[in-house]
C-alpha positions as a Python dict, from the first residue, in 0.01 Angstrom:
ca = {
    (1, 'M'): (0, 0, 0),
    (2, 'K'): (-9, 263, -272),
    (3, 'Y'): (-165, 593, -171),
    (4, 'S'): (-394, 580, -473),
    (5, 'Q'): (-561, 281, -308),
    (6, 'L'): (-602, 432, 39),
    (7, 'T'): (-939, 482, 199),
    (8, 'F'): (-987, 755, 456),
    (9, 'E'): (-988, 654, 819),
    (10, 'N'): (-1153, 959, 975),
    (11, 'P'): (-1485, 830, 1121),
    (12, 'N'): (-1646, 1170, 1061),
    (13, 'C'): (-1575, 1156, 688),
    (14, 'K'): (-1725, 948, 414),
    (15, 'P'): (-1459, 717, 263),
    (16, 'A'): (-1340, 781, -88),
    (17, 'P'): (-1469, 518, -333),
    (18, 'P'): (-1199, 246, -330),
    (19, 'H'): (-1217, 183, -703),
    (20, 'L'): (-1102, 535, -790),
    (21, 'R'): (-740, 574, -891),
    (22, 'R'): (-532, 854, -745),
    (23, 'D'): (-568, 1085, -1044),
    (24, 'Q'): (-943, 1021, -1054),
    (25, 'I'): (-973, 1106, -684),
    (26, 'I'): (-787, 1433, -733),
    (27, 'A'): (-1000, 1520, -1036),
    (28, 'K'): (-1313, 1446, -835),
    (29, 'L'): (-1193, 1665, -548),
    (30, 'K'): (-1115, 1958, -776),
    (31, 'E'): (-1448, 1921, -953),
    (32, 'N'): (-1656, 1912, -638),
    (33, 'F'): (-1463, 2121, -389),
    (34, 'D'): (-1442, 2500, -385),
    (35, 'F'): (-1346, 2614, -35),
    (36, 'E'): (-1290, 2973, -143),
    (37, 'N'): (-1640, 3027, -282),
    (38, 'A'): (-1852, 2774, -95),
    (39, 'H'): (-1971, 3039, 150),
    (40, 'L'): (-2113, 3244, -140),
    (41, 'R'): (-2362, 2982, -248),
    (42, 'S'): (-2725, 3028, -157),
    (43, 'S'): (-2887, 2794, 92),
    (44, 'S'): (-3128, 2553, -72),
    (45, 'N'): (-3355, 2529, 232),
    (46, 'N'): (-3405, 2905, 274),
    (47, 'E'): (-3398, 2867, 651),
    (48, 'G'): (-3174, 3167, 709),
    (49, 'E'): (-3271, 3524, 636),
    (50, 'G'): (-3094, 3853, 684),
    (51, 'V'): (-2786, 3841, 900),
    (52, 'L'): (-2813, 3462, 944),
    (53, 'S'): (-2841, 3375, 576),
    (54, 'K'): (-2464, 3348, 540),
    (55, 'C'): (-2464, 3069, 798),
    (56, 'Y'): (-2715, 2855, 613),
    (57, 'G'): (-2534, 2915, 284),
    (58, 'Y'): (-2191, 2820, 418),
    (59, 'E'): (-2115, 2481, 262),
    (60, 'A'): (-1735, 2451, 273),
    (61, 'P'): (-1708, 2227, 584),
    (62, 'D'): (-1981, 1993, 459),
    (63, 'Q'): (-1814, 1971, 119),
    (64, 'A'): (-1483, 1874, 276),
    (65, 'K'): (-1646, 1619, 507),
    (66, 'D'): (-1838, 1459, 220),
    (67, 'L'): (-1515, 1422, 24),
    (68, 'G'): (-1326, 1282, 323),
    (69, 'I'): (-1070, 1565, 344),
    (70, 'Y'): (-1196, 1776, 635),
    (71, 'P'): (-887, 1844, 852),
    (72, 'Y'): (-1012, 2045, 1148),
    (73, 'F'): (-1125, 1980, 1507),
    (74, 'R'): (-972, 1635, 1530),
    (75, 'E'): (-1032, 1506, 1882),
    (76, 'I'): (-705, 1445, 2069),
    (77, 'E'): (-752, 1178, 2334),
    (78, 'A'): (-402, 1177, 2484),
    (79, 'M'): (-66, 1351, 2446),
    (80, 'N'): (283, 1216, 2495),
    (81, 'G'): (572, 1433, 2380),
    (82, 'A'): (555, 1464, 2002),
    (83, 'H'): (284, 1196, 1980),
    (84, 'V'): (-92, 1228, 2024),
    (85, 'T'): (-375, 977, 2022),
    (86, 'I'): (-662, 1044, 1781),
    (87, 'G'): (-937, 792, 1718),
    (88, 'G'): (-743, 538, 1921),
    (89, 'R'): (-439, 574, 1692),
    (90, 'D'): (-94, 696, 1790),
    (91, 'V'): (26, 960, 1544),
    (92, 'I'): (324, 1196, 1529),
    (93, 'T'): (212, 1556, 1557),
    (94, 'V'): (386, 1817, 1344),
    (95, 'S'): (111, 2071, 1406),
    (96, 'S'): (203, 2171, 1762),
    (97, 'N'): (376, 2490, 1874),
    (98, 'N'): (504, 2318, 2189),
    (99, 'Y'): (854, 2403, 2068),
    (100, 'L'): (1046, 2304, 2382),
    (101, 'G'): (833, 2005, 2475),
    (102, 'L'): (732, 2158, 2810),
    (103, 'T'): (357, 2093, 2804),
    (104, 'N'): (391, 1746, 2958),
    (105, 'D'): (706, 1805, 3160),
    (106, 'P'): (645, 1652, 3506),
    (107, 'R'): (784, 1962, 3682),
    (108, 'V'): (545, 2189, 3494),
    (109, 'V'): (251, 1959, 3565),
    (110, 'E'): (341, 1936, 3935),
    (111, 'A'): (361, 2316, 3964),
    (112, 'G'): (12, 2338, 3817),
    (113, 'K'): (-118, 2080, 4064),
    (114, 'T'): (29, 2269, 4360),
    (115, 'A'): (-128, 2596, 4248),
    (116, 'L'): (-458, 2419, 4187),
    (117, 'E'): (-465, 2291, 4544),
    (118, 'K'): (-371, 2629, 4690),
    (119, 'F'): (-580, 2869, 4478),
    (120, 'G'): (-845, 2652, 4313),
    (121, 'T'): (-942, 2628, 3947),
    (122, 'G'): (-984, 2995, 3861),
    (123, 'C'): (-973, 3358, 3971),
    (124, 'T'): (-1345, 3430, 3904),
    (125, 'G'): (-1267, 3791, 3824),
    (126, 'S'): (-1043, 4024, 3628),
    (127, 'R'): (-693, 4126, 3725),
    (128, 'F'): (-830, 4480, 3768),
    (129, 'L'): (-1048, 4385, 4064),
    (130, 'N'): (-1023, 4053, 4247),
    (131, 'G'): (-820, 3838, 4008),
    (132, 'T'): (-459, 3938, 4078),
    (133, 'L'): (-277, 3660, 4263),
    (134, 'S'): (72, 3657, 4406),
    (135, 'L'): (144, 3408, 4126),
    (136, 'H'): (64, 3670, 3862),
    (137, 'K'): (294, 3926, 4023),
    (138, 'K'): (579, 3676, 4054),
    (139, 'L'): (549, 3575, 3689),
    (140, 'E'): (546, 3940, 3582),
    (141, 'K'): (866, 4006, 3778),
    (142, 'D'): (1033, 3693, 3642),
    (143, 'I'): (949, 3777, 3280),
    (144, 'S'): (1072, 4134, 3322),
    (145, 'H'): (1398, 4006, 3469),
    (146, 'F'): (1437, 3745, 3195),
    (147, 'L'): (1375, 3991, 2913),
    (148, 'K'): (1572, 4271, 3082),
    (149, 'R'): (1268, 4497, 3061),
    (150, 'D'): (1124, 4735, 3319),
    (151, 'D'): (773, 4598, 3369),
    (152, 'T'): (535, 4328, 3246),
    (153, 'I'): (159, 4266, 3243),
    (154, 'V'): (38, 3904, 3235),
    (155, 'M'): (-287, 3864, 3039),
    (156, 'S'): (-523, 3573, 2980),
    (157, 'T'): (-425, 3505, 2617),
    (158, 'G'): (-167, 3618, 2367),
    (159, 'Y'): (-452, 3729, 2142),
    (160, 'Q'): (-578, 3953, 2420),
    (161, 'A'): (-230, 4096, 2478),
    (162, 'N'): (-212, 4222, 2119),
    (163, 'Q'): (-573, 4326, 2083),
    (164, 'G'): (-595, 4501, 2418),
    (165, 'T'): (-264, 4681, 2391),
    (166, 'I'): (-305, 4810, 2037),
    (167, 'S'): (-668, 4914, 2075),
    (168, 'C'): (-599, 5127, 2382),
    (169, 'L'): (-277, 5287, 2256),
    (170, 'L'): (-383, 5382, 1904),
    (171, 'G'): (-567, 5712, 1935),
    (172, 'R'): (-791, 5882, 1680),
    (173, 'K'): (-506, 6082, 1525),
    (174, 'D'): (-251, 5797, 1535),
    (175, 'I'): (-147, 5553, 1262),
    (176, 'A'): (-38, 5192, 1290),
    (177, 'F'): (190, 5049, 1020),
    (178, 'S'): (130, 4674, 1017),
    (179, 'D'): (298, 4398, 816),
    (180, 'R'): (41, 4228, 593),
    (181, 'E'): (127, 3886, 736),
    (182, 'N'): (80, 3988, 1099),
    (183, 'H'): (-131, 3769, 1326),
    (184, 'A'): (-508, 3817, 1334),
    (185, 'S'): (-490, 3947, 1692),
    (186, 'I'): (-285, 4243, 1570),
    (187, 'Y'): (-536, 4329, 1301),
    (188, 'E'): (-820, 4284, 1547),
    (189, 'G'): (-654, 4536, 1778),
    (190, 'C'): (-604, 4778, 1492),
    (191, 'A'): (-967, 4736, 1381),
    (192, 'V'): (-1102, 4812, 1729),
    (193, 'A'): (-872, 5111, 1779),
    (194, 'A'): (-977, 5462, 1693),
    (195, 'G'): (-671, 5528, 1476),
    (196, 'K'): (-587, 5443, 1117),
    (197, 'T'): (-404, 5130, 1003),
    (198, 'V'): (-174, 5115, 700),
    (199, 'R'): (-62, 4771, 583),
    (200, 'F'): (282, 4745, 431),
    (201, 'R'): (396, 4460, 208),
    (202, 'H'): (537, 4163, 394),
    (203, 'N'): (890, 4234, 518),
    (204, 'D'): (925, 4504, 252),
    (205, 'M'): (1125, 4790, 401),
    (206, 'D'): (1099, 5003, 87),
    (207, 'H'): (721, 4989, 105),
    (208, 'L'): (723, 5057, 479),
    (209, 'E'): (938, 5364, 421),
    (210, 'Y'): (703, 5479, 146),
    (211, 'C'): (412, 5452, 391),
    (212, 'L'): (600, 5629, 670),
    (213, 'K'): (706, 5905, 436),
    (214, 'K'): (346, 5952, 321),
    (215, 'Y'): (235, 6013, 681),
    (216, 'R'): (549, 6190, 794),
    (217, 'G'): (349, 6475, 946),
    (218, 'V'): (155, 6248, 1179),
    (219, 'E'): (296, 6262, 1531),
    (220, 'G'): (167, 5928, 1660),
    (221, 'K'): (314, 5643, 1453),
    (222, 'L'): (339, 5280, 1566),
    (223, 'I'): (512, 5010, 1359),
    (224, 'I'): (375, 4664, 1444),
    (225, 'T'): (525, 4332, 1340),
    (226, 'D'): (543, 3967, 1435),
    (227, 'S'): (902, 3866, 1505),
    (228, 'V'): (837, 3527, 1343),
    (229, 'F'): (539, 3496, 1111),
    (230, 'S'): (324, 3201, 1210),
    (231, 'M'): (228, 3077, 863),
    (232, 'S'): (538, 3141, 652),
    (233, 'G'): (798, 3097, 926),
    (234, 'D'): (972, 3414, 802),
    (235, 'I'): (1177, 3628, 1040),
    (236, 'A'): (1094, 3998, 1054),
    (237, 'N'): (1356, 4242, 931),
    (238, 'L'): (1388, 4407, 1271),
    (239, 'P'): (1712, 4595, 1191),
    (240, 'G'): (1538, 4757, 894),
    (241, 'I'): (1230, 4840, 1100),
    (242, 'V'): (1436, 4993, 1381),
    (243, 'K'): (1625, 5213, 1136),
    (244, 'L'): (1304, 5340, 977),
    (245, 'A'): (1147, 5397, 1319),
    (246, 'R'): (1441, 5618, 1411),
    (247, 'D'): (1431, 5807, 1082),
    (248, 'Y'): (1058, 5874, 1098),
    (249, 'K'): (1015, 5901, 1476),
    (250, 'A'): (787, 5600, 1514),
    (251, 'S'): (741, 5362, 1807),
    (252, 'I'): (772, 4983, 1766),
    (253, 'L'): (560, 4693, 1892),
    (254, 'V'): (696, 4342, 1830),
    (255, 'D'): (493, 4025, 1887),
    (256, 'E'): (744, 3755, 1989),
    (257, 'A'): (484, 3475, 2008),
    (258, 'H'): (692, 3240, 1789),
    (259, 'G'): (1028, 3400, 1867),
    (260, 'M'): (1050, 3358, 2243),
    (261, 'G'): (1204, 3022, 2330),
    (262, 'V'): (1320, 2978, 1971),
    (263, 'M'): (1563, 3261, 1890),
    (264, 'G'): (1805, 3484, 2075),
    (265, 'E'): (2017, 3453, 2387),
    (266, 'A'): (1853, 3198, 2623),
    (267, 'G'): (1541, 3214, 2405),
    (268, 'R'): (1473, 3586, 2451),
    (269, 'G'): (1347, 3615, 2094),
    (270, 'V'): (1433, 3782, 1766),
    (271, 'T'): (1485, 4117, 1939),
    (272, 'S'): (1768, 3954, 2134),
    (273, 'Y'): (1899, 3771, 1827),
    (274, 'Y'): (1951, 4110, 1657),
    (275, 'N'): (2063, 4277, 1983),
    (276, 'L'): (1781, 4529, 1955),
    (277, 'E'): (1608, 4486, 2291),
    (278, 'K'): (1657, 4851, 2386),
    (279, 'E'): (1518, 4968, 2052),
    (280, 'I'): (1180, 4795, 2092),
    (281, 'D'): (919, 4995, 2281),
    (282, 'I'): (666, 4716, 2343),
    (283, 'Y'): (742, 4344, 2360),
    (284, 'V'): (433, 4123, 2335),
    (285, 'G'): (449, 3749, 2391),
    (286, 'T'): (247, 3438, 2458),
    (287, 'F'): (269, 3133, 2681),
    (288, 'S'): (95, 2902, 2433),
    (289, 'K'): (405, 2820, 2230),
    (290, 'S'): (744, 2759, 2392),
    (291, 'M'): (599, 2787, 2744),
    (292, 'G'): (353, 2508, 2664),
    (293, 'S'): (46, 2658, 2829),
    (294, 'I'): (-185, 2953, 2764),
    (295, 'G'): (-174, 3325, 2835),
    (296, 'G'): (7, 3631, 2711),
    (297, 'F'): (206, 3928, 2831),
    (298, 'V'): (317, 4280, 2748),
    (299, 'S'): (660, 4412, 2855),
    (300, 'A'): (744, 4781, 2834),
    (301, 'H'): (836, 5095, 3029),
    (302, 'P'): (633, 5119, 3353),
    (303, 'K'): (450, 5429, 3232),
    (304, 'I'): (332, 5234, 2926),
    (305, 'T'): (228, 4924, 3118),
    (306, 'E'): (48, 5132, 3382),
    (307, 'Y'): (-152, 5303, 3108),
    (308, 'I'): (-243, 4966, 2953),
    (309, 'R'): (-346, 4825, 3294),
    (310, 'H'): (-601, 5103, 3336),
    (311, 'K'): (-714, 5154, 2976),
    (312, 'A'): (-714, 4816, 2793),
    (313, 'S'): (-1072, 4687, 2792),
    (314, 'A'): (-958, 4340, 2687),
    (315, 'F'): (-753, 4325, 3007),
    (316, 'I'): (-991, 4496, 3248),
    (317, 'F'): (-1302, 4301, 3147),
    (318, 'T'): (-1155, 3950, 3115),
    (319, 'A'): (-1110, 3693, 3392),
    (320, 'A'): (-749, 3651, 3502),
    (321, 'L'): (-527, 3367, 3387),
    (322, 'P'): (-602, 3059, 3608),
    (323, 'P'): (-355, 2977, 3887),
    (324, 'A'): (-245, 2639, 3749),
    (325, 'S'): (-154, 2797, 3414),
    (326, 'V'): (42, 3079, 3579),
    (327, 'A'): (241, 2843, 3800),
    (328, 'G'): (309, 2609, 3509),
    (329, 'V'): (439, 2893, 3294),
    (330, 'N'): (667, 3017, 3570),
    (331, 'T'): (820, 2670, 3603),
    (332, 'A'): (848, 2632, 3225),
    (333, 'L'): (1031, 2965, 3205),
    (334, 'N'): (1283, 2849, 3464),
    (335, 'I'): (1335, 2517, 3283),
    (336, 'M'): (1396, 2696, 2954),
    (337, 'I'): (1662, 2912, 3118),
    (338, 'Q'): (1829, 2625, 3304),
    (339, 'E'): (1819, 2374, 3016),
    (340, 'P'): (1949, 2548, 2702),
    (341, 'E'): (1995, 2208, 2539),
    (342, 'R'): (1623, 2214, 2460),
    (343, 'I'): (1667, 2509, 2226),
    (344, 'R'): (1974, 2349, 2070),
    (345, 'Q'): (1779, 2029, 2007),
    (346, 'L'): (1494, 2231, 1859),
    (347, 'H'): (1735, 2396, 1614),
    (348, 'N'): (1892, 2061, 1525),
    (349, 'N'): (1551, 1908, 1454),
    (350, 'A'): (1442, 2206, 1243),
    (351, 'A'): (1765, 2197, 1041),
    (352, 'Y'): (1736, 1822, 985),
    (353, 'M'): (1379, 1853, 858),
    (354, 'K'): (1455, 2148, 635),
    (355, 'K'): (1746, 1973, 470),
    (356, 'G'): (1547, 1654, 425),
    (357, 'L'): (1248, 1829, 271),
    (358, 'F'): (1466, 2054, 54),
    (359, 'D'): (1659, 1757, -79),
    (360, 'M'): (1328, 1600, -184),
    (361, 'G'): (1237, 1909, -388),
    (362, 'F'): (1005, 2098, -155),
    (363, 'Q'): (1050, 2477, -134),
    (364, 'I'): (1178, 2547, 218),
    (365, 'N'): (1276, 2861, 411),
    (366, 'N'): (1647, 2876, 490),
    (367, 'N'): (1633, 2995, 851),
    (368, 'P'): (1644, 2833, 1198),
    (369, 'I'): (1270, 2869, 1263),
    (370, 'P'): (1094, 2534, 1332),
    (371, 'I'): (787, 2636, 1131),
    (372, 'I'): (808, 2469, 789),
    (373, 'P'): (520, 2535, 549),
    (374, 'I'): (483, 2303, 250),
    (375, 'K'): (333, 2521, -19),
    (376, 'I'): (104, 2336, -258),
    (377, 'G'): (-141, 2596, -391),
    (378, 'D'): (-453, 2408, -492),
    (379, 'E'): (-683, 2379, -190),
    (380, 'A'): (-843, 2043, -269),
    (381, 'L'): (-504, 1887, -340),
    (382, 'T'): (-365, 2033, -16),
    (383, 'L'): (-648, 1891, 193),
    (384, 'Y'): (-611, 1553, 21),
    (385, 'F'): (-237, 1555, 89),
    (386, 'N'): (-305, 1638, 453),
    (387, 'Q'): (-555, 1352, 487),
    (388, 'L'): (-306, 1104, 341),
    (389, 'L'): (-46, 1223, 590),
    (390, 'F'): (-288, 1159, 874),
    (391, 'D'): (-382, 816, 739),
    (392, 'N'): (-13, 730, 760),
    (393, 'G'): (52, 853, 1111),
    (394, 'V'): (145, 1220, 1062),
    (395, 'F'): (-84, 1486, 1212),
    (396, 'A'): (-5, 1812, 1030),
    (397, 'G'): (-171, 2151, 1011),
    (398, 'V'): (-329, 2285, 696),
    (399, 'A'): (-399, 2641, 587),
    (400, 'V'): (-644, 2739, 314),
    (401, 'S'): (-825, 3064, 231),
    (402, 'P'): (-891, 3295, 411),
    (403, 'V'): (-601, 3207, 646),
    (404, 'V'): (-374, 3231, 342),
    (405, 'P'): (-456, 3391, 4),
    (406, 'A'): (-664, 3189, -240),
    (407, 'F'): (-461, 2931, -436),
    (408, 'H'): (-176, 2956, -182),
    (409, 'A'): (-286, 2662, 34),
    (410, 'M'): (-17, 2492, 240),
    (411, 'I'): (57, 2210, 479),
    (412, 'R'): (188, 2386, 791),
    (413, 'T'): (433, 2179, 988),
    (414, 'S'): (619, 2273, 1304),
    (415, 'Y'): (875, 2082, 1505),
    (416, 'T'): (978, 2058, 1868),
    (417, 'S'): (1269, 1947, 2080),
    (418, 'A'): (1057, 1643, 2175),
    (419, 'H'): (1068, 1489, 1826),
    (420, 'T'): (1302, 1189, 1810),
    (421, 'Q'): (1516, 1093, 1513),
    (422, 'E'): (1274, 809, 1445),
    (423, 'D'): (982, 1055, 1445),
    (424, 'L'): (1153, 1287, 1200),
    (425, 'D'): (1257, 1008, 965),
    (426, 'H'): (901, 875, 957),
    (427, 'V'): (769, 1222, 871),
    (428, 'L'): (1026, 1267, 595),
    (429, 'H'): (957, 922, 450),
    (430, 'T'): (582, 989, 449),
    (431, 'F'): (622, 1328, 281),
    (432, 'K'): (845, 1177, 15),
    (433, 'I'): (608, 895, -77),
    (434, 'I'): (293, 1110, -81),
    (435, 'G'): (462, 1407, -250),
    (436, 'T'): (595, 1182, -525),
    (437, 'D'): (268, 991, -571),
    (438, 'L'): (70, 1316, -601),
    (439, 'G'): (318, 1465, -846),
    (440, 'I'): (420, 1750, -617),
    (441, 'I'): (783, 1640, -618),
    (442, 'S'): (966, 1415, -864),
    (443, 'Q'): (1131, 1081, -795),
}
C-alpha cells in the first residue's frame, strides 16, 4: 500500500479523506494547521475571561485531532520489551528511554513485589518526617558506592531533584550559567531560585566564557548542564566546562539523566567517560531512564547533601518514593553492574540505527548516544510523518514548538538494548519508505 493512500487508524482522530493524494494531504495540513500560533487565537464561544481565556482559545490539540495527526497521550495497554500494545495493535516503540530494557525484567518486578508486600503501596509522607524507609537508605548507599561519591539523596522524581537542588542552592547574589538546551526541570529550578540565571549558547564554550567573564566579580557561580541533551542527543562538552569552572572559580552541577547507564565505566555517565568525576560538584540523576522506573537522586559532598535535605522545599514537602519503585531501582542498578553486555548491546543498536538512517540521507549525530532525532522542520509535515510511522507499526516520539524552536520540529527516536535486529530493520525500512514518499530523503 502506498502511503499516499493510507487512512489514519487512531480511533480518536478523524480519518483523512481517502481520495486525497499525498501531496494534497500535506498541502491541506499546512493550510489548516498552525501549532505555533493556535494558542493565540481568540475563543469563538467567549466562555473564558481573564486568566482562563487562554484555555478556551487554545486550539492546537483540536486542530491536530481533526486532521488525524495528534500524536500525544496514546494509551498503552501492555508492554513487552521493545514492543507495546496500543489500540489492540502490537507496535515497536522507539519513544522509550528504557535504555537497558530493565522495566520488565523479572528480577526487577519481583523485587518490587517483595517490597510491596513488606511496606505497602506508599510512604504517605515526606522523607523529612515519616517517609524514610530502610530501602531509601540502602539505595542511597549503593548509588554513592557505584558513583564513587560521598553521599546521595533519593528523591521522588528526577524533575524534583533538579528543581529542588537548584532552587535551594542559588541565593539572591548568586548566578547560574545554564546551557540553553537544558531540561525544563533545570530552568524551573532556576526560575524558582532567588538568584540570576544566564543562558549560554548550546555547548558553546566561547559564549560560556564570555558570560563568566562578564560576571567575574560575582562570588557564587554555578554552571549547570545536562550530560546528554534529551532532544538533540548531543553530549555536553564537560572538559571545556571543567576548565572554565576552574578558571573562573565556579561550581558545576551535571544532570546525568540520559548519561547514566549509557556512557562511562559500568554506565557511570559522561562524567566517568571523560574521567572528570572528581571535578563535578553535584551529580544529579534519574531512575526513569536506564533504571526503568521513576525517581531521582543528588550525589555530592555530605555537607552539600545535608544542606539540600534540610532546605529543598521540593524534597521536604513531597511524599517519598514508593517502596516498590525503590526496591526495583536497587535491583536494576545491580543488574546493570553485573551485566555489562546490556550497555554493549545498547551501543551496537544505536550504531546500527545511526548508520542505517545516515545512509538513507537523514542528518544524524555521530556519537554513541541512543537518542536519534530526525529533524524535519515543518510541524504539520512532522506530525503527519509520525502518524504514518504509527500506522505502520512504529511508535515514535515527536517534538514541536515550544519543546523545540518553531520550524525545528523533529521525530525523536530512542533505542534500547531490548530491540532485536528484526525490530531495527523494520524501523529502518519504514523510515525509508515514508521519508522517500514524503520527499524528505531521495531514492
